[in-house]
C-alpha positions as CSV (number, residue, x, y, z in Angstrom):
1,X,-24.6,-19.1,30.5
2,X,-25.7,-16.4,28.1
3,X,-22.7,-14.1,28.7
4,X,-19.9,-16.2,26.8
5,X,-22.5,-16.6,23.8
6,X,-23.2,-12.8,23.7
7,X,-19.5,-12.1,23.9
8,X,-18.8,-14.5,20.8
9,X,-21.7,-13.0,18.8
10,X,-20.4,-9.5,19.4
11,X,-16.9,-10.6,18.4
12,X,-18.3,-12.1,15.2
13,X,-20.3,-9.0,14.4
14,X,-17.1,-6.8,15.1
15,X,-15.1,-9.1,12.7
16,X,-17.8,-8.8,9.9
17,X,-17.9,-5.0,10.2
18,X,-14.1,-4.9,9.9
19,X,-14.2,-7.0,6.7
20,X,-16.7,-4.6,5.4
21,X,-14.5,-1.7,6.0
22,X,-11.6,-3.4,4.2
23,X,-14.0,-4.2,1.2
24,X,-15.2,-0.6,1.2
25,X,-11.7,1.0,1.2
26,X,-10.1,-1.5,-1.1
27,X,-12.8,-1.1,-3.9
28,X,-13.3,2.7,-3.4
29,X,-9.5,3.3,-3.9
30,X,-8.4,0.3,-6.1
31,X,-5.3,2.1,-7.5
32,X,-3.5,1.9,-4.3
33,X,-3.5,-1.8,-4.2
34,X,-0.8,-1.9,-6.8
35,X,1.5,0.8,-5.4
36,X,5.0,0.1,-6.6
37,X,6.7,2.0,-3.9
38,X,5.4,1.8,-0.2
39,X,6.9,4.2,2.3
40,X,6.2,3.3,6.0
41,X,5.4,6.1,8.3
42,X,7.7,6.4,11.3
43,X,7.4,7.9,14.7
44,X,10.2,8.9,17.1
45,X,11.4,11.6,19.4
46,X,14.1,14.3,19.1
47,X,17.5,12.8,19.1
48,X,16.2,9.2,18.9
49,X,17.4,7.3,15.8
50,X,14.8,5.7,13.5
51,X,15.0,3.6,10.5
52,X,13.2,4.9,7.6
53,X,11.5,2.0,5.7
54,X,10.4,1.3,2.2
55,X,9.0,-1.6,0.3
56,X,9.4,-1.9,-3.5
57,X,6.8,-4.1,-5.5
58,X,6.2,-5.4,-9.0
59,X,2.7,-5.8,-10.1
60,X,1.6,-8.2,-7.5
61,X,4.7,-9.1,-5.3
62,X,7.6,-7.7,-3.7
63,X,10.5,-6.8,-5.9
64,X,14.0,-6.5,-4.5
65,X,17.4,-5.2,-5.8
66,X,15.9,-1.7,-6.4
67,X,18.0,1.5,-5.9
68,X,15.9,3.8,-4.0
69,X,16.6,7.6,-3.0
70,X,15.1,9.0,0.3
71,X,14.0,12.6,0.3
72,X,13.2,14.4,3.6
73,X,11.0,17.5,3.0
74,X,12.3,17.5,-0.7
75,X,16.0,17.2,0.2
76,X,17.8,14.1,-0.6
77,X,18.8,12.3,2.4
78,X,20.6,9.1,1.1
79,X,20.2,6.1,-1.2
80,X,20.1,2.4,-0.7
81,X,19.4,-0.9,-2.4
82,X,16.4,-2.9,-1.3
83,X,17.0,-6.5,-0.3
84,X,15.8,-9.7,-1.9
85,X,12.4,-9.1,0.0
86,X,11.9,-5.8,-1.4
87,X,12.6,-3.9,1.8
88,X,15.1,-1.0,2.2
89,X,16.2,0.9,5.3
90,X,18.1,4.0,6.1
91,X,19.0,5.1,9.6
92,X,18.1,8.7,10.6
93,X,18.3,10.8,13.8
94,X,16.1,13.8,13.8
95,X,17.1,16.8,15.9
96,X,13.9,18.8,15.7
97,X,10.2,18.1,16.5
98,X,7.6,18.2,13.7
99,X,6.2,16.4,10.8
100,X,8.6,15.6,8.1
101,X,7.5,14.5,4.7
102,X,9.3,11.2,3.3
103,X,9.5,10.7,-0.4
104,X,11.3,7.5,-1.7
105,X,11.9,7.4,-5.6
106,X,13.1,4.6,-7.8
107,X,13.9,5.2,-11.5
108,X,10.2,4.5,-12.4
109,X,8.1,5.2,-9.3
110,X,7.8,7.0,-6.0
111,X,6.0,6.8,-2.7
112,X,5.2,9.1,0.2
113,X,5.0,8.9,3.9
114,X,5.5,10.8,7.2
115,X,8.0,11.1,9.9
116,X,6.5,12.2,13.1
117,X,9.2,13.7,15.5
118,X,8.0,14.4,18.9
119,X,9.4,15.8,22.3
120,X,9.4,13.2,25.1
121,X,6.8,15.2,27.1
122,X,4.2,15.6,24.3
123,X,1.1,13.7,25.1
124,X,0.0,11.1,22.5
125,X,-3.5,9.7,21.5
126,X,-3.3,6.4,19.4
127,X,-6.5,6.0,17.4
128,X,-7.3,2.7,15.9
129,X,-8.9,3.2,12.5
130,X,-11.1,0.2,12.2
131,X,-12.3,0.2,15.8
132,X,-12.9,4.0,16.2
133,X,-13.8,5.2,12.6
134,X,-15.8,2.3,11.1
135,X,-19.2,3.9,11.5
136,X,-17.9,7.0,9.5
137,X,-17.7,5.1,6.4
138,X,-21.6,5.0,6.0
139,X,-22.7,8.1,7.9
140,X,-22.0,11.6,6.9
141,X,-23.1,12.9,10.4
142,X,-20.8,10.5,12.2
143,X,-17.9,11.2,9.9
144,X,-18.4,14.9,10.6
145,X,-18.7,14.3,14.4
146,X,-15.4,12.0,14.3
147,X,-13.4,14.6,12.1
148,X,-14.4,17.4,14.6
149,X,-13.6,15.4,17.6
150,X,-10.2,14.3,16.4
151,X,-9.3,17.7,15.2
152,X,-10.2,19.0,18.8
153,X,-8.0,16.4,20.3
154,X,-5.1,17.2,18.0
155,X,-4.9,20.7,19.5
156,X,-3.9,19.3,22.9
157,X,-2.5,15.9,22.0
158,X,-0.5,14.6,19.0
159,X,-2.4,11.9,17.1
160,X,-1.0,8.6,15.7
161,X,-3.4,6.4,13.7
162,X,-3.2,2.7,13.8
163,X,-4.4,0.3,11.2
164,X,-5.0,-3.4,11.5
165,X,-6.4,-4.8,8.2
166,X,-6.4,-2.1,5.7
167,X,-3.1,-1.0,4.1
168,X,-1.5,2.1,5.5
169,X,-1.4,3.8,1.9
170,X,-5.3,3.2,1.6
171,X,-5.9,4.4,5.2
172,X,-3.7,7.7,4.7
173,X,-5.6,8.4,1.4
174,X,-8.9,7.9,3.1
175,X,-8.1,10.0,6.2
176,X,-6.8,12.8,3.9
177,X,-9.8,12.6,1.6
178,X,-12.1,13.1,4.6
179,X,-9.9,16.0,6.0
180,X,-8.9,14.2,9.3
181,X,-5.8,15.8,11.0
182,X,-2.8,14.5,9.1
183,X,-0.4,12.4,11.0
184,X,1.5,9.2,11.0
185,X,-0.4,5.9,10.3
186,X,1.2,2.8,11.7
187,X,0.4,-1.0,10.9
188,X,-0.6,-3.1,13.8
189,X,2.1,-5.7,14.4
190,X,1.0,-7.0,17.7
191,X,2.3,-5.5,21.0
192,X,5.8,-4.9,19.4
193,X,3.9,-1.7,17.8
194,X,3.5,-0.2,21.2
195,X,6.8,-1.4,22.3
196,X,8.3,0.4,19.2
197,X,6.8,3.7,20.3
198,X,7.8,3.2,23.8
199,X,11.4,2.5,23.0
200,X,11.5,5.6,20.8
201,X,10.5,7.7,23.9
202,X,6.9,8.5,22.8
203,X,4.7,9.5,25.7
204,X,1.6,7.1,25.2
205,X,-1.3,8.6,27.2
206,X,-4.7,7.4,25.5
207,X,-5.7,4.7,23.3
208,X,-8.9,4.8,21.3
209,X,-10.2,1.8,19.5
210,X,-11.5,-1.7,19.7
211,X,-11.5,-3.6,23.0
212,X,-9.5,-6.3,21.4
213,X,-6.5,-4.3,21.9
214,X,-7.0,-3.7,25.7
215,X,-5.0,-6.5,26.9
216,X,-2.0,-4.9,25.2
217,X,-2.9,-1.3,25.6
218,X,-3.3,-1.6,29.4
219,X,0.5,-2.1,29.6
220,X,1.5,1.0,27.7
221,X,-1.3,3.6,28.1
222,X,-2.7,5.4,31.0
223,X,-6.2,5.3,29.6
224,X,-8.1,3.2,27.0
225,X,-11.6,4.0,25.5
226,X,-13.7,2.0,23.1
227,X,-17.2,2.5,21.6
228,X,-17.9,-1.1,22.3
229,X,-19.5,-2.7,25.3
230,X,-16.6,-4.2,27.3
231,X,-15.6,-5.1,30.8
232,X,-12.1,-3.8,30.1
233,X,-10.9,-0.2,29.9
234,X,-13.7,2.3,29.5
235,X,-16.7,2.1,27.2
236,X,-18.1,5.4,25.8
237,X,-21.1,6.2,23.9
238,X,-19.7,8.7,21.4
239,X,-16.9,11.1,20.5
240,X,-18.5,13.9,22.6
241,X,-18.1,11.8,25.8
242,X,-14.3,11.4,25.0
243,X,-14.0,15.2,24.5
244,X,-15.6,15.7,27.8
245,X,-13.2,13.4,29.3
246,X,-9.9,14.4,27.8
247,X,-10.4,18.2,27.1
248,X,-13.2,19.6,29.2
249,X,-11.5,18.2,32.3
250,X,-8.3,19.9,31.4
251,X,-10.1,23.2,30.9
252,X,-11.8,23.0,34.4
253,X,-8.4,22.1,35.9
254,X,-9.2,18.5,36.4
255,X,-6.9,16.1,34.6
256,X,-8.4,12.9,33.3
257,X,-7.6,9.7,35.2
258,X,-3.9,8.8,34.7
259,X,-2.8,12.2,33.6
């Protein structure tokens, strides 16, 4: 009888924590709430086409009909006109792996993003920001532990960040400010986010985040980890345990489950 009640209480506490994260980030970096050019990070593999994406805004709402210029690593790639909804797209087929800087300019403003290009055999960890890093906002020691762990993981895996409630521009700025490894930050759009990565040939290996995602992540990832108590996936105590599971096992010649 108590189990459903406990589950509901845990879910409510989790949602309150997530709202506090949104509040903290929004009010600690208010200038990004009014960004006029929002560039969306993209992830793909060598030779797989992807649509570069931008949103142009007025002070509060989307503003279409803007002429925008896309630059990749400082070189002009192409120009287009944003639609009535403010969104603009350009198709691009990368030929080499690596991280490329995207910059989109209008006559008055500009925005920046990243294009992460992988090989099809590079192993990827997707880290959900709110579910994995929420405790780092209020604890310097946990922030240091998380930063060191993600940096260590990035030596053997490619990292992709996933945001649920906080805008990607704010998330990217916070990650950079706290010196987490730079990588693409994607916005959660339901299971189609994972499907997008799979269709682009991304080798999804590990998901780290809230257990709320496990029903979707189990279909796309070999392993899923959470810091919450759950009957799904695998619950871990801290980042040190994840390091032991994912890195120390490799050093000892023992691949983690699903590898």
